[in-house]
FIFI-318261 format. One record per residue: residue in one letter; residue number from 1; x, y, z of N, C-alpha, C in turn. Coordinates in steps of 0.001 Angstrom, whole numbers, m for minus. Atoms other than C-alpha are relative to their C-alpha. Layout:
% FIFI-318261
+------+------+---------+---------+---------+---------+---------+---------+---------+---------+---------+
! resn ! resi !     nc1 !     nc2 !     nc3 !    cac1 !    cac2 !    cac3 !     cc1 !     cc2 !     cc3 !
+------+------+---------+---------+---------+---------+---------+---------+---------+---------+---------+
!    A !  NUM !       X !       Y !       Z !       X !       Y !       Z !       X !       Y !       Z !
...
+------+------+---------+---------+---------+---------+---------+---------+---------+---------+---------+
This chain:
% FIFI-318261
+------+------+---------+---------+---------+---------+---------+---------+---------+---------+---------+
! resn ! resi !     nc1 !     nc2 !     nc3 !    cac1 !    cac2 !    cac3 !     cc1 !     cc2 !     cc3 !
+------+------+---------+---------+---------+---------+---------+---------+---------+---------+---------+
!    M !    1 !     608 !   m1070 !     768 !   62530 !   91602 !   68880 !    m565 !    1044 !     944 !
!    S !    2 !     570 !   m1079 !    m793 !   61290 !   94908 !   70088 !    m742 !     971 !    m906 !
!    W !    3 !     739 !   m1014 !     737 !   59026 !   97725 !   69067 !     912 !    1191 !    m264 !
!    T !    4 !    m709 !   m1216 !     342 !   60518 !  100708 !   67274 !   m1033 !    1015 !    m470 !
!    K !    5 !     961 !   m1039 !     378 !   58465 !  103865 !   67117 !     510 !     745 !   m1222 !
!    R !    6 !    m342 !    m749 !    1213 !   58450 !  105550 !   63710 !    m754 !    1316 !      20 !
!    E !    7 !     579 !   m1347 !       7 !   57861 !  109260 !   63495 !    m340 !     421 !   m1430 !
!    A !    8 !     358 !    m563 !    1300 !   56079 !  110962 !   60614 !     961 !    1132 !    m331 !
!    V !    9 !    m863 !   m1089 !     438 !   58170 !  113355 !   58566 !    m770 !    1304 !     173 !
!    T !   10 !     716 !   m1250 !    m275 !   57226 !  116822 !   59813 !     427 !    1138 !    m921 !
!    N !   11 !    m490 !   m1060 !     871 !   59286 !  118857 !   57354 !    m201 !    m358 !   m1470 !
!    L !   12 !     292 !     443 !    1353 !   57753 !  117276 !   54227 !    m734 !    1096 !    m771 !
!    V !   13 !     632 !    m979 !     884 !   56872 !  119643 !   51374 !    m526 !    m753 !   m1211 !
!    I !   14 !     602 !     620 !    1170 !   54466 !  118455 !   48686 !    m417 !    1119 !    m944 !
!    L !   15 !     409 !    m983 !     997 !   54085 !  120476 !   45494 !   m1334 !    m429 !    m598 !
!    G !   16 !    1301 !     303 !     588 !   50553 !  120689 !   44137 !    m997 !    1102 !     250 !
!    D !   17 !    1049 !    m999 !    m178 !   47234 !  122482 !   44303 !    m990 !    m376 !    1106 !
!    A !   18 !     876 !     400 !   m1110 !   45638 !  120625 !   47228 !     283 !     871 !    1224 !
!    E !   19 !    m180 !    m771 !   m1226 !   45170 !  122252 !   50622 !    1255 !    m469 !     724 !
!    G !   20 !   m1231 !     308 !    m716 !   48472 !  122426 !   52473 !    1196 !    m262 !    m901 !
!    N !   21 !   m1110 !     197 !     928 !   50565 !  121881 !   49333 !     644 !    1338 !    m330 !
!    A !   22 !    m724 !   m1206 !     418 !   53217 !  124372 !   48245 !     m62 !     111 !   m1521 !
!    K !   23 !     m38 !    m221 !    1454 !   53239 !  125909 !   44764 !    1431 !     m47 !    m517 !
!    K !   24 !   m1400 !     m14 !     427 !   57030 !  126314 !   44681 !     917 !    m111 !    1193 !
!    I !   25 !   m1039 !      91 !   m1018 !   60214 !  125701 !   46601 !    1335 !     202 !    m697 !
!    A !   26 !   m1322 !    m231 !     569 !   63820 !  126703 !   46072 !    1035 !     m73 !    1111 !
!    G !   27 !   m1082 !      55 !    m972 !   67137 !  126194 !   47782 !    1142 !    m866 !    m482 !
!    L !   28 !   m1172 !     822 !     276 !   70310 !  124122 !   47962 !    m382 !   m1468 !     164 !
!    L !   29 !     298 !    1426 !     m48 !   69795 !  120441 !   47119 !    1174 !    m718 !     667 !
!    I !   30 !   m1094 !     649 !    m728 !   71799 !  118426 !   49663 !    m135 !   m1521 !      55 !
!    G !   31 !     130 !    1444 !      m7 !   70465 !  114919 !   49169 !   m1206 !    m484 !    m768 !
!    T !   32 !    1108 !     641 !     700 !   68207 !  112512 !   47306 !    m281 !   m1353 !     662 !
!    P !   33 !     239 !    1257 !    m709 !   67167 !  109931 !   49919 !   m1222 !    m747 !    m537 !
!    A !   34 !    1165 !     813 !     342 !   64823 !  107052 !   49157 !   m1094 !     255 !    1032 !
!    D !   35 !    1133 !    m169 !    m894 !   61370 !  107447 !   50645 !    m103 !   m1231 !     902 !
!    K !   36 !      51 !    1125 !    m944 !   60999 !  105300 !   53776 !   m1225 !    m879 !    m221 !
!    G !   37 !    1222 !     767 !     227 !   57463 !  104221 !   52869 !     m58 !    m669 !   m1363 !
!    Y !   38 !      17 !     506 !    1364 !   58052 !  103651 !   49157 !    1437 !       7 !    m524 !
!    P !   39 !   m1432 !      29 !     335 !   61660 !  102544 !   48469 !     345 !     355 !   m1453 !
!    D !   40 !    m272 !    m353 !    1397 !   61343 !  103093 !   44687 !    m152 !    1499 !    m257 !
!    K !   41 !     236 !   m1442 !     130 !   60422 !  106765 !   45276 !    1172 !     762 !     623 !
!    V !   42 !   m1097 !    m839 !    m494 !   63142 !  109401 !   45699 !    m576 !    1322 !     487 !
!    N !   43 !     341 !   m1325 !    m517 !   62664 !  112497 !   47863 !    1216 !     904 !    m161 !
!    Y !   44 !   m1069 !    m964 !     224 !   64795 !  115656 !   47766 !     181 !     857 !    1246 !
!    E !   45 !    m326 !    m783 !   m1192 !   66505 !  117270 !   50778 !     489 !    1368 !    m451 !
!    I !   46 !    m303 !   m1364 !     439 !   66630 !  121058 !   50357 !     223 !     899 !    1216 !
!    V !   47 !    m242 !   m1001 !   m1033 !   68148 !  123783 !   52539 !    m552 !    1324 !    m517 !
!    K !   48 !     580 !   m1288 !     372 !   66060 !  126962 !   52391 !     891 !    1128 !     509 !
!    K !   49 !    m866 !   m1129 !    m353 !   67530 !  130446 !   52843 !      25 !     307 !    1490 !
!    D !   50 !       1 !    m215 !   m1451 !   66529 !  130530 !   56524 !     742 !   m1113 !     744 !
!    G !   51 !    m763 !    1084 !    m599 !   68606 !  127368 !   57118 !    m826 !   m1239 !     290 !
!    E !   52 !     865 !    1152 !    m239 !   65596 !  125075 !   57483 !     237 !   m1060 !   m1083 !
!    V !   53 !    m135 !    1113 !     936 !   66096 !  121656 !   55886 !   m1372 !    m636 !    m144 !
!    V !   54 !    1298 !     604 !     272 !   62946 !  120334 !   54219 !     180 !   m1164 !    m962 !
!    I !   55 !      17 !    1138 !     912 !   62128 !  117153 !   52352 !   m1089 !     256 !   m1033 !
!    L !   56 !     954 !    m155 !    1093 !   60486 !  117700 !   48964 !    m432 !   m1397 !    m424 !
!    S !   57 !     536 !    1306 !     359 !   58225 !  114736 !   48269 !     195 !    m233 !   m1488 !
!    G !   58 !    m276 !     325 !    1389 !   59289 !  113047 !   45055 !   m1259 !    m303 !    m791 !
!    S !   59 !    1084 !     326 !     917 !   57087 !  112522 !   42041 !     634 !    m472 !   m1305 !
!    A !   60 !    m515 !     451 !    1292 !   57430 !  111040 !   38558 !     605 !    1168 !    m773 !
!    S !   61 !    m494 !   m1179 !     709 !   57882 !  114537 !   37136 !    1357 !     441 !     543 !
!    L !   62 !   m1273 !    m401 !    m603 !   60646 !  115432 !   39606 !    1099 !   m1022 !    m301 !
!    A !   63 !    m992 !    1056 !     227 !   62403 !  112084 !   39135 !     580 !      66 !   m1408 !
!    R !   64 !    m493 !    m125 !    1375 !   62713 !  112771 !   35401 !     884 !    1234 !    m182 !
!    Q !   65 !    m714 !   m1263 !     175 !   64245 !  116206 !   35996 !    1156 !     221 !     974 !
!    I !   66 !   m1043 !    m173 !   m1015 !   66433 !  115936 !   39137 !     639 !   m1360 !     248 !
!    N !   67 !    m672 !    1260 !    m305 !   69082 !  113295 !   39760 !    1117 !     243 !    1010 !
!    S !   68 !   m1025 !    m108 !   m1045 !   71896 !  112590 !   42205 !    1163 !     899 !    m418 !
!    A !   69 !   m1063 !    m897 !     463 !   74342 !  114577 !   40039 !    m317 !    1461 !     312 !
!    D !   70 !     409 !   m1371 !    m319 !   72366 !  117715 !   40979 !     205 !     348 !    1472 !
!    V !   71 !    m255 !    m255 !   m1410 !   73178 !  117342 !   44686 !    1151 !     999 !     120 !
!    G !   72 !    m989 !   m1062 !    m153 !   75118 !  120429 !   45786 !    m297 !    1216 !    m865 !
!    K !   73 !     390 !   m1115 !     871 !   73366 !  122695 !   43259 !   m1258 !     667 !     559 !
!    F !   74 !    1208 !    m729 !    m368 !   70678 !  125314 !   43763 !   m1094 !    m366 !    m995 !
!    I !   75 !    1118 !     375 !     856 !   67260 !  124328 !   42439 !   m1228 !     839 !     326 !
!    K !   76 !    1312 !    m626 !    m165 !   63835 !  125907 !   41932 !   m1017 !    m947 !    m617 !
!    C !   77 !    1051 !     883 !     488 !   60720 !  123756 !   41556 !   m1343 !     698 !     178 !
!    E !   78 !    1309 !    m661 !     m74 !   57226 !  125064 !   40766 !   m1073 !    m877 !    m631 !
!    F !   79 !    1159 !     722 !     509 !   53935 !  123227 !   40382 !    m716 !     914 !    m990 !
!    T !   80 !     621 !    m835 !    1035 !   52364 !  124490 !   37125 !   m1361 !    m520 !    m446 !
!    G !   81 !    1307 !     539 !     362 !   49232 !  122348 !   36921 !      64 !   m1509 !    m194 !
!    W !   82 !     100 !    1440 !     216 !   48220 !  118904 !   35797 !     178 !    m310 !   m1476 !
!    G !   83 !    m179 !     473 !    1362 !   49380 !  117118 !   32676 !    m778 !   m1295 !    m185 !
!    K !   84 !     720 !    1239 !     295 !   47740 !  114164 !   30947 !     957 !    m985 !    m653 !
!    S !   85 !    m792 !    1060 !     600 !   49320 !  110850 !   30061 !    m920 !   m1197 !    m246 !
!    P !   86 !     836 !    1192 !     222 !   48048 !  107459 !   28892 !    m416 !    m681 !    1309 !
!    N !   87 !     311 !     614 !   m1296 !   48095 !  106376 !   32562 !    m854 !     889 !     892 !
!    G !   88 !     791 !    m925 !    m806 !   46066 !  109340 !   33785 !     648 !    1365 !      67 !
!    K !   89 !    m587 !   m1325 !    m121 !   47056 !  112759 !   35047 !    1245 !     m46 !     885 !
!    F !   90 !   m1212 !     m89 !    m797 !   50380 !  113812 !   36567 !     252 !    1459 !     345 !
!    K !   91 !    m353 !   m1357 !    m397 !   51766 !  116846 !   38370 !    1042 !     544 !    m964 !
!    A !   92 !    m962 !    m672 !     859 !   53456 !  119199 !   35935 !     820 !     938 !     883 !
!    I !   93 !    m878 !    m786 !    m863 !   56451 !  120701 !   37736 !    1168 !     512 !    m816 !
!    D !   94 !   m1163 !    m600 !     637 !   58961 !  123144 !   36279 !    1174 !     m90 !     960 !
!    V !   95 !   m1207 !     114 !    m811 !   62472 !  122450 !   37566 !    1107 !     794 !    m673 !
!    N !   96 !   m1163 !    m743 !     473 !   65388 !  124857 !   37193 !    1164 !    m330 !     923 !
!    V !   97 !   m1200 !     334 !    m747 !   68881 !  123804 !   38272 !    1078 !     986 !    m397 !
!    W !   98 !   m1058 !    m960 !     290 !   71642 !  126404 !   38574 !    1264 !    m761 !    m377 !
!    E !   99 !   m1176 !     691 !     519 !   74567 !  125168 !   36454 !    1207 !     926 !     m85 !
!    G !  100 !   m1073 !    m978 !     147 !   76667 !  128353 !   36561 !     927 !      67 !    1193 !
!    D !  101 !    m936 !    m236 !   m1094 !   79393 !  129648 !   38802 !    m749 !     539 !    1216 !
!    V !  102 !     645 !    m374 !   m1257 !   78547 !  130321 !   42438 !     489 !    1374 !     454 !
!    T !  103 !    m309 !   m1344 !    m456 !   78416 !  133905 !   43757 !     340 !      m4 !    1487 !
!    P !  104 !    m228 !     m99 !   m1450 !   79528 !  135103 !   47194 !   m1300 !    m162 !     798 !
!    E !  105 !    1288 !     153 !    m677 !   75834 !  135295 !   48133 !    m400 !   m1475 !     110 !
!    M !  106 !     281 !    1437 !     m28 !   75424 !  131620 !   47236 !     930 !    m708 !     987 !
!    K !  107 !    m964 !     609 !    m923 !   78572 !  130711 !   49173 !    m396 !     245 !    1459 !
!    A !  108 !     433 !    m332 !   m1360 !   76994 !  132362 !   52243 !   m1279 !    m742 !     397 !
!    W !  109 !    1235 !     740 !    m262 !   73906 !  130100 !   51986 !     195 !    m936 !    1189 !
!    P !  110 !    m129 !     923 !   m1141 !   73241 !  128115 !   55176 !     386 !   m1408 !    m468 !
!    M !  111 !    m519 !    1344 !     242 !   75129 !  124790 !   55118 !     807 !    m154 !   m1291 !
!    Y !  112 !    m714 !     142 !    1268 !   76728 !  125533 !   51713 !    1477 !    m336 !     226 !
!    A !  113 !   m1432 !     204 !    m215 !   80312 !  125750 !   53002 !     273 !   m1390 !     577 !
!    D !  114 !    m193 !    1322 !    m596 !   80033 !  122638 !   55193 !    m282 !   m1099 !   m1009 !
!    F !  115 !     381 !    1002 !     984 !   78310 !  120717 !   52430 !    1065 !    m120 !   m1091 !
!    K !  116 !   m1025 !      14 !    1053 !   80904 !  121728 !   49813 !    1287 !    m642 !     495 !
!    V !  117 !   m1224 !     591 !    m559 !   83830 !  120799 !   52084 !    m145 !   m1523 !      49 !
!    A !  118 !     240 !    1442 !     m85 !   82293 !  117350 !   52695 !     m51 !    m625 !   m1392 !
!    T !  119 !     107 !     518 !    1361 !   81501 !  116884 !   48996 !    1365 !     m64 !    m666 !
!    I !  120 !   m1338 !     m16 !     605 !   84999 !  117881 !   47879 !     869 !   m1093 !     605 !
!    A !  121 !    m781 !    1062 !    m651 !   86576 !  115549 !   50443 !    m408 !   m1371 !    m521 !
!    Q !  122 !     485 !    1288 !     511 !   84392 !  112688 !   49233 !     475 !    m214 !   m1435 !
!    K !  123 !    m440 !     124 !    1395 !   85212 !  113379 !   45573 !    1502 !    m247 !     m93 !
!    K !  124 !   m1449 !     233 !      m1 !   88929 !  113558 !   46345 !     311 !   m1444 !     343 !
!    A !  125 !    m215 !    1398 !    m379 !   88702 !  110164 !   47987 !    m366 !    m941 !   m1145 !
!    E !  126 !     457 !     855 !    1097 !   86862 !  108732 !   44967 !     825 !     172 !   m1263 !
!    A !  127 !    m726 !    m271 !    1246 !   88774 !  110408 !   42125 !     911 !    1207 !     185 !
!    P !  128 !    m879 !   m1124 !    m324 !   91755 !  112571 !   43239 !     393 !     863 !   m1201 !
!    A !  129 !    m451 !    m780 !    1154 !   92916 !  113624 !   39769 !   m1130 !     844 !    m581 !
!    K !  130 !    1147 !    m716 !     561 !   89432 !  114636 !   38579 !    m358 !    1220 !     833 !
!    V !  131 !     343 !   m1116 !    m884 !   88711 !  116870 !   41607 !    1048 !    1095 !     m93 !
!    A !  132 !   m1065 !   m1002 !      88 !   92097 !  118596 !   41379 !    m152 !     829 !   m1269 !
!    A !  133 !     171 !    m717 !    1255 !   91400 !  119522 !   37761 !   m1195 !     942 !      56 !
!    N !  134 !    1216 !    m811 !     m50 !   87917 !  120893 !   38574 !      11 !    1062 !    1089 !
!    S !  135 !      69 !    m927 !   m1127 !   88739 !  122812 !   41772 !     623 !    1358 !    m303 !
!    A !  136 !    m605 !   m1291 !     343 !   90732 !  125587 !   40071 !   m1040 !     919 !    m618 !
!    G !  137 !     870 !   m1011 !     615 !   88899 !  128814 !   39126 !   m1456 !    m110 !     396 !
!    D !  138 !    1379 !     184 !    m447 !   85766 !  128086 !   41166 !    m740 !    1327 !     136 !
!    F !  139 !    1030 !    m945 !    m413 !   82751 !  130393 !   41324 !     221 !    1469 !    m382 !
!    E !  140 !     m94 !   m1389 !     437 !   82166 !  133686 !   39650 !   m1285 !     775 !     242 !
!    E !  141 !    1123 !    m914 !    m126 !   78844 !  135453 !   39036 !   m1314 !    m657 !    m381 !
!    F !  142 !    1338 !     531 !     262 !   75112 !  134667 !   39041 !    m816 !    1094 !    m676 !
!    P !  143 !     760 !   m1049 !     689 !   72960 !  136556 !   36494 !   m1264 !     396 !     762 !
!    S !  144 !    1127 !    m476 !    m795 !   70451 !  138695 !   38354 !   m1322 !     m89 !    m771 !
!    Q !  145 !    1246 !      69 !     750 !   67895 !  138436 !   35518 !    m749 !   m1307 !     232 !
!    L !  146 !     676 !    1253 !    m292 !   67101 !  134884 !   36656 !    m692 !      24 !    1358 !
!    A !  147 !     603 !     m87 !   m1331 !   65966 !  136058 !   40094 !   m1515 !     101 !    m120 !
!    D !  148 !    1452 !     m46 !     m63 !   62306 !  135632 !   40985 !    m384 !     511 !    1379 !
!    E !  149 !     355 !    m654 !   m1260 !   60800 !  137844 !   43682 !    m619 !    m958 !    1010 !
!    E !  150 !     729 !     880 !    m897 !   58699 !  135002 !   45107 !     801 !   m1232 !     407 !
!    D !  151 !    m814 !    1181 !    m337 !   61504 !  132415 !   45335 !     615 !     144 !    1380 !
!    D !  152 !    m783 !      m9 !   m1229 !   63338 !  131443 !   48479 !    1433 !     437 !    m289 !
!    L !  153 !   m1358 !    m372 !     368 !   66515 !  132234 !   46559 !     115 !    1521 !     m88 !
!    P !  154 !    m132 !   m1455 !       8 !   67769 !  135803 !   47098 !     738 !     528 !   m1209 !
!    F !  155 !    m769 !    m440 !    1170 !   69612 !  135949 !   43776 !    m711 !    m364 !   m1268 !
+------+------+---------+---------+---------+---------+---------+---------+---------+---------+---------+
């Protein structure tokens, strides 16, 4: 046996109203890894517009709104306050997932092209006929009325 040094996550983003917490985050969701300290908790790997990859700390609210099927999509998450439940209070977080066609601006997002190529290759390996049917006619337009000036998303 030997010692293994464990490093703290330095790119962790926590949504909330405490000091050091973020109110909102947006970007390309590239993964949903299990938390190393709490295996039942899921975190969210997000690429921001500057190319920085951050880990959004999971919560009960996020787990009910984001799942592994959302990987590869653009998301926006915003802490909106505290809700009440029979078990106490919980973080109320609004989650928006882009379900539409991808614009050229989205295609230019850091890591988007590499991530999509890897995802398509994986899907082809898992279900060749399904991917071939879905790959035609990809990506059209993103409605500008959904843009938010304060988001990390430029569209």
